[in-house]
N, C-alpha and C positions, 0 to 999 in steps of 0.2 A: 865478695862478699860471701861472709862464713854462712853455711847454712846444713841443715839435715832434710833428708826425705821419707815422706811414712809411704807404705802402705799395707792396707791390708791385707788377711788372706785371703783366699776363695773359698768360694762354695763349699759350706758343707753337709754332712747328713740331718747333722740337726739345726741349718739355717733354714734348710728345707720343711722340715716338723718345724720349725716355731721353737724350738723347745733354747733355754738358754744352758750354753755352753759350760763358762767360764774355765775352770782349769780341768776339767771335763775332758780329754781328748775327742774331741770326733772328725773322722776322717773328709778329706776332702771327696766331693762327688765326680763325677766325669766332665759338669759343666765347670767346678773349682778347678781341676787340672788345667781346664782348656782357658779360662779366663788366668791361670798361673803365666801359663805358656806366652797368653798375650800381651799379659803386665809386664815379663820376662823382651819381648819382639818391641816393644814397646819403649821401654828405660835402652834398649841398646837403638833403636831409630833417634830417640829424643834427642843428642845434643849432649844430655845429664852427662858430668863430670864427673864417677863416683870414685871413691878408694877403695868400699867395703860395705860388703852389705853386714847389718848385725841383725839376727831372727830371733823371735821365741822358742824356746825349745817342743811346744805342743806342734804335734806332728802337722795341724792344719798347718802353722806358720811354715812351718823348716819345709815343708814340701814344696810351698808358695815360691821362697823364698830360693830353696836350691832350685826350681826351675827359672829363675830369674839369671840365676850366677852361669845355670847352664848358656842359657840364650849369650850371657854378654861378657861371659870370661873374667867375671868378677870374686875375688876372695869372697867367703862369708862362714860368719861362724856364730853358733850359739854366744847370747846375751840373755842368761836366765831372768836376769829382771824383766824382761820382755812379757813374760809370762801374763794371760790373760790372769783377771782377777779372780780370787777365791769367791765364789757367791755364796756357798756353804747350806743352805739348805733351800737354795733357790737350785741348785745345779740340776739339768736334766728335766727339768720341770717347764711347761709349757701352759700360756703362749710368751713368751719374752716379753709382749707389750700390755701385760695384765695388770690391772689396777695395783695392786700387793705390790707387783717389783717396782712398777713406775715409782710407786710412792717411797718404797725402801732405796731407792737409789738418791733420793732425795735425802735421806741420812745417812749424811759422812760419814761419821761416827760407828755407825752400825756394823756388826761381824755379820748380818746374816745366819746367827747362830751355827758356830765354826767354821766362820769365812775371816773374810780380810776384809776392812773397813774401806770406804775409798779414799778418808785420811792415809792409810799404811800405802794402799797401792799407789798415791800421788806424793810421797815420800819417795820411795825407790824409782819411781820414773821421775821427778824433779833430780834426782839427785845423777842420774843417768846422763839426761841431759845437761847438766850441771858440770859433767863431765868431759862430753862429748864438745859443750862451747868452747873448753880449755883446748880441744885437741884442733888441728890443722886440716884434720881429714874429711871429708863430705862422705857421712854415709846415708846410705838407706836403709830403713829401719821395718821389716818385716811383722807385723805382730795383728795386734785384736780389737776390736770396736771400743773394747773398756781401754786401753791402752791411747787410741785414738783421741778421747774425750780426753783424757789427764794429757796428751801434748798440744793439743789444742787451747787446753786450761794455762798451759806454761805460757805459750807464745799469745793469745789474747786475753782478755777481760771479760768473762763469760758471767751471766748471773748462776745462781744454784738450778733454776728451770734449766735454762740454757743448758750448761753442764747435761744436768738428767737426761735432757731429749737428745744430745749430740749424738752423731751417727755416721760413718762414713761406708760407700755401699764395699762390696767383695773386690780387689784390685784395684781399688780406688787409690790413683797413689798424690800425693800434696807436698808438696816444698815449703819449712818452713826457714824464715832466716832471724839467723840471733843476734843480728846486728840491726833490725829495725825498732 
């Protein structure tokens, strides 16, 4: 069965500070680096057969992906479309679960003043997934919570509220079947 795997990056400084990261680069914490190493070992010992790791160019995802590559020996390369959504005026603000930001995530065409809309984000991720679906390789995508939300919506029906509220944990690994 043709599939793709997805993992979110390890914990970042701004995750701890409850700030909205978006395309702003926030480095991994010590815990985040340990999570990345543990993810690498988990993938290595899982029996999952992967061909390649594709990762976001932001350092938090790149560092996580490279830790998995080091543990598994898998080739890894940057995929620019996996970068996190640009949240414009919200980047660097906190808390991530503020009522204003939560409401803004329900407005799919809103660009957050100089940011990127959910529709623009979905287009680039859906285009990537459509390409990977045509490929016979099995990839591990290492990216961000916002990207996880779009990947989830590609494979599963979601309401707007479910989409806006969706999230995964740092270094959580998920499998998505193209043929399901």
